[in-house]
C-alpha positions as a Markdown table, in Angstrom:
| # | Residue | x | y | z |
|---|---|---|---|---|
| 1 | Met | -81.8 | -56.1 | 109.5 |
| 2 | Gln | -82.1 | -53.3 | 112.0 |
| 3 | Asp | -84.1 | -55.6 | 114.4 |
| 4 | Leu | -81.4 | -58.2 | 114.1 |
| 5 | Leu | -78.7 | -55.7 | 115.1 |
| 6 | Ser | -80.8 | -54.4 | 118.0 |
| 7 | Phe | -81.3 | -58.0 | 119.1 |
| 8 | Ile | -77.5 | -58.7 | 119.0 |
| 9 | Asn | -76.8 | -55.6 | 121.1 |
| 10 | Gln | -79.5 | -56.5 | 123.7 |
| 11 | Thr | -79.2 | -60.2 | 124.2 |
| 12 | Asp | -77.3 | -61.6 | 127.2 |
| 13 | Asp | -77.4 | -65.2 | 126.2 |
| 14 | Ala | -74.5 | -66.7 | 124.2 |
| 15 | Arg | -76.8 | -69.2 | 122.4 |
| 16 | Glu | -79.1 | -66.4 | 121.2 |
| 17 | Leu | -76.1 | -64.3 | 120.2 |
| 18 | Lys | -74.6 | -67.2 | 118.2 |
| 19 | Arg | -77.9 | -67.7 | 116.3 |
| 20 | Ala | -78.1 | -64.0 | 115.5 |
| 21 | Leu | -74.5 | -63.7 | 114.4 |
| 22 | Ala | -75.0 | -66.7 | 112.1 |
| 23 | Val | -78.0 | -65.1 | 110.5 |
| 24 | Lys | -76.3 | -61.7 | 110.2 |
| 25 | Leu | -73.2 | -63.1 | 108.6 |
| 26 | Thr | -75.3 | -65.1 | 106.1 |
| 27 | Leu | -77.3 | -62.0 | 105.2 |
| 28 | Gln | -74.1 | -60.1 | 104.7 |
| 29 | Gly | -73.0 | -62.7 | 102.1 |
| 30 | Thr | -70.3 | -64.5 | 104.2 |
| 31 | Val | -69.6 | -68.0 | 102.9 |
| 32 | Gln | -71.1 | -70.7 | 105.1 |
| 33 | Ala | -67.8 | -72.5 | 105.5 |
| 34 | Glu | -66.3 | -69.4 | 107.0 |
| 35 | Ile | -69.3 | -68.9 | 109.4 |
| 36 | Met | -69.1 | -72.6 | 110.4 |
| 37 | Asn | -65.4 | -72.1 | 111.2 |
| 38 | Leu | -65.8 | -68.8 | 113.0 |
| 39 | Leu | -68.8 | -69.7 | 115.1 |
| 40 | Gln | -68.1 | -73.5 | 115.4 |
| 41 | Val | -71.6 | -74.4 | 114.1 |
| 42 | Thr | -72.9 | -76.7 | 111.4 |
| 43 | Ser | -74.5 | -75.7 | 108.1 |
| 44 | Gly | -77.8 | -77.1 | 109.4 |
| 45 | Phe | -77.6 | -74.7 | 112.3 |
| 46 | Ile | -77.0 | -71.7 | 110.0 |
| 47 | Ser | -79.9 | -72.8 | 107.6 |
| 48 | Lys | -82.3 | -73.4 | 110.5 |
| 49 | Trp | -81.8 | -70.0 | 112.2 |
| 50 | Lys | -81.8 | -68.1 | 108.9 |
| 51 | Gly | -85.2 | -69.7 | 108.1 |
| 52 | Val | -86.5 | -68.9 | 111.5 |
| 53 | Tyr | -85.4 | -65.3 | 111.2 |
| 54 | Glu | -87.0 | -65.0 | 107.8 |
| 55 | Arg | -90.4 | -66.3 | 109.2 |
| 56 | Leu | -90.4 | -64.7 | 112.6 |
| 57 | Gly | -87.9 | -62.0 | 112.7 |
| 58 | Ala | -85.4 | -61.5 | 115.5 |
| 59 | Thr | -87.8 | -62.6 | 118.2 |
| 60 | Gly | -87.7 | -66.1 | 116.7 |
| 61 | Leu | -84.1 | -66.3 | 117.7 |
| 62 | Lys | -84.9 | -66.1 | 121.4 |
| 63 | Leu | -84.7 | -69.2 | 123.6 |
| 64 | Gly | -88.0 | -70.9 | 123.8 |
| 65 | Tyr | -87.5 | -72.8 | 127.0 |
| 66 | Gln | -87.9 | -70.6 | 130.1 |
| 67 | Gly | -87.6 | -73.3 | 132.8 |
| 68 | Ser | -90.4 | -74.9 | 134.8 |
| 69 | Ser | -92.2 | -73.5 | 137.7 |
| 70 | Gly | -91.2 | -74.8 | 141.1 |
| 71 | Tyr | -93.2 | -77.2 | 143.2 |
| 72 | Leu | -93.4 | -74.6 | 146.0 |
| 73 | Ser | -94.5 | -71.0 | 145.7 |
| 74 | Glu | -92.1 | -68.3 | 147.1 |
| 75 | Ala | -94.4 | -67.9 | 150.1 |
| 76 | Gln | -94.4 | -71.6 | 150.7 |
| 77 | Gln | -90.6 | -71.8 | 150.4 |
| 78 | Gln | -90.3 | -69.0 | 153.0 |
| 79 | Ala | -92.6 | -70.8 | 155.4 |
| 80 | Val | -90.6 | -74.0 | 155.0 |
| 81 | Leu | -87.3 | -72.1 | 155.6 |
| 82 | Glu | -88.8 | -70.6 | 158.8 |
| 83 | Trp | -89.9 | -74.0 | 159.9 |
| 84 | Leu | -86.4 | -75.4 | 159.3 |
| 85 | Arg | -84.8 | -72.6 | 161.3 |
| 86 | Gln | -86.7 | -73.6 | 164.4 |
| 87 | Lys | -84.1 | -76.4 | 165.3 |
| 88 | Asp | -80.4 | -76.7 | 164.9 |
| 89 | Ser | -80.5 | -80.2 | 163.3 |
| 90 | Trp | -82.9 | -82.1 | 161.2 |
| 91 | Gln | -83.2 | -85.4 | 159.5 |
| 92 | Leu | -84.0 | -85.5 | 155.8 |
| 93 | Glu | -87.0 | -87.7 | 156.4 |
| 94 | Glu | -88.5 | -85.0 | 158.7 |
| 95 | Leu | -88.3 | -82.5 | 155.9 |
| 96 | Gln | -89.7 | -84.9 | 153.3 |
| 97 | Arg | -92.6 | -85.7 | 155.7 |
| 98 | His | -93.4 | -82.1 | 156.4 |
| 99 | Leu | -93.4 | -81.1 | 152.7 |
| 100 | Trp | -95.8 | -84.0 | 151.9 |
| 101 | Gln | -98.1 | -83.3 | 154.8 |
| 102 | Gln | -98.3 | -79.5 | 154.3 |
| 103 | Tyr | -98.0 | -79.1 | 150.6 |
| 104 | Gln | -98.3 | -82.6 | 149.0 |
| 105 | Val | -94.9 | -82.0 | 147.5 |
| 106 | Glu | -92.3 | -84.8 | 146.9 |
| 107 | Phe | -89.2 | -83.9 | 145.1 |
| 108 | Arg | -87.7 | -86.3 | 142.6 |
| 109 | Ser | -84.1 | -85.5 | 143.7 |
| 110 | Arg | -82.7 | -85.4 | 147.2 |
| 111 | Gln | -80.7 | -82.4 | 146.0 |
| 112 | Ser | -83.9 | -80.3 | 146.2 |
| 113 | Tyr | -84.2 | -81.1 | 149.9 |
| 114 | Tyr | -80.5 | -80.4 | 150.5 |
| 115 | Asp | -80.9 | -77.0 | 148.7 |
| 116 | Leu | -83.8 | -76.1 | 151.0 |
| 117 | Met | -81.8 | -77.1 | 154.1 |
| 118 | Ala | -78.8 | -75.1 | 152.8 |
| 119 | Arg | -81.0 | -72.0 | 152.3 |
| 120 | Ala | -82.1 | -72.3 | 155.9 |
| 121 | Gly | -78.5 | -72.3 | 157.0 |
| 122 | Leu | -78.4 | -76.1 | 157.9 |
| 123 | Ser | -75.9 | -78.6 | 156.7 |
| 124 | Trp | -76.7 | -82.2 | 156.1 |
| 125 | Lys | -73.1 | -83.1 | 156.1 |
| 126 | Lys | -71.8 | -83.4 | 159.7 |
| 127 | Ser | -68.2 | -84.4 | 160.3 |
| 128 | Gln | -67.1 | -86.1 | 163.5 |
| 129 | Thr | -64.5 | -84.3 | 165.6 |
| 130 | Val | -63.2 | -87.6 | 167.0 |
| 131 | Asn | -62.9 | -91.0 | 165.3 |
| 132 | Pro | -65.3 | -93.3 | 167.3 |
| 133 | Lys | -63.0 | -96.3 | 166.6 |
| 134 | Arg | -59.9 | -94.6 | 167.9 |
| 135 | Asp | -58.0 | -96.6 | 170.5 |
| 136 | Glu | -56.1 | -94.2 | 172.7 |
| 137 | Ala | -53.7 | -97.0 | 174.1 |
| 138 | Ala | -52.7 | -98.1 | 170.6 |
| 139 | Val | -52.2 | -94.5 | 169.4 |
| 140 | Gly | -50.0 | -93.8 | 172.5 |
| 141 | Ala | -48.0 | -97.0 | 172.0 |
| 142 | Lys | -47.4 | -96.1 | 168.3 |
| 143 | Lys | -46.3 | -92.5 | 169.2 |
| 144 | Ser | -43.8 | -93.6 | 171.8 |
| 145 | Lys | -42.4 | -96.3 | 169.4 |
| 146 | Ser | -42.0 | -93.8 | 166.5 |
| 147 | Ser | -40.5 | -91.1 | 168.8 |
| 148 | Gly | -37.9 | -93.6 | 170.0 |
| 149 | Phe | -37.1 | -94.5 | 166.4 |
| 150 | Ser | -36.6 | -90.9 | 165.4 |
| 151 | Ser | -34.4 | -90.1 | 168.4 |
| 152 | Gly | -32.3 | -93.2 | 167.5 |
| 153 | Ile | -31.7 | -91.7 | 164.0 |
| 154 | Ala | -30.6 | -88.4 | 165.4 |
| 155 | Arg | -27.8 | -89.9 | 167.5 |
| 156 | His | -25.9 | -91.5 | 164.7 |
């Protein structure tokens, strides 16, 4: 039980903590219905993690999945970021082509390319300062028409 208490005090992950608390409360004799209500878990959850604790100890309560390794090493990422910083603007296709030619890497999601560009200080979203379809004559006519209307209201 001491290893369980130590695990509870050291873990930073809420999922691991919930597992450990379910086991601790079970070992202390708390009724399963009370644990289920308190931790918002099922009886299967409690049974599973109690069994894991009995077989493997507190280390069995740790999360098993640690994430996947990235397609690019840290050094490769830094090289790509330096390459991206050479110009002020890029097209996504240029980055895709460069990654394939240099590292044989093709990301499944466009978001990975956007993340690289953002880390390099680039934005793939550019707004236009002026509407290219704006007709200055029509806008001027509308402004003069509306200003005459508002001044007519003020006189009454």
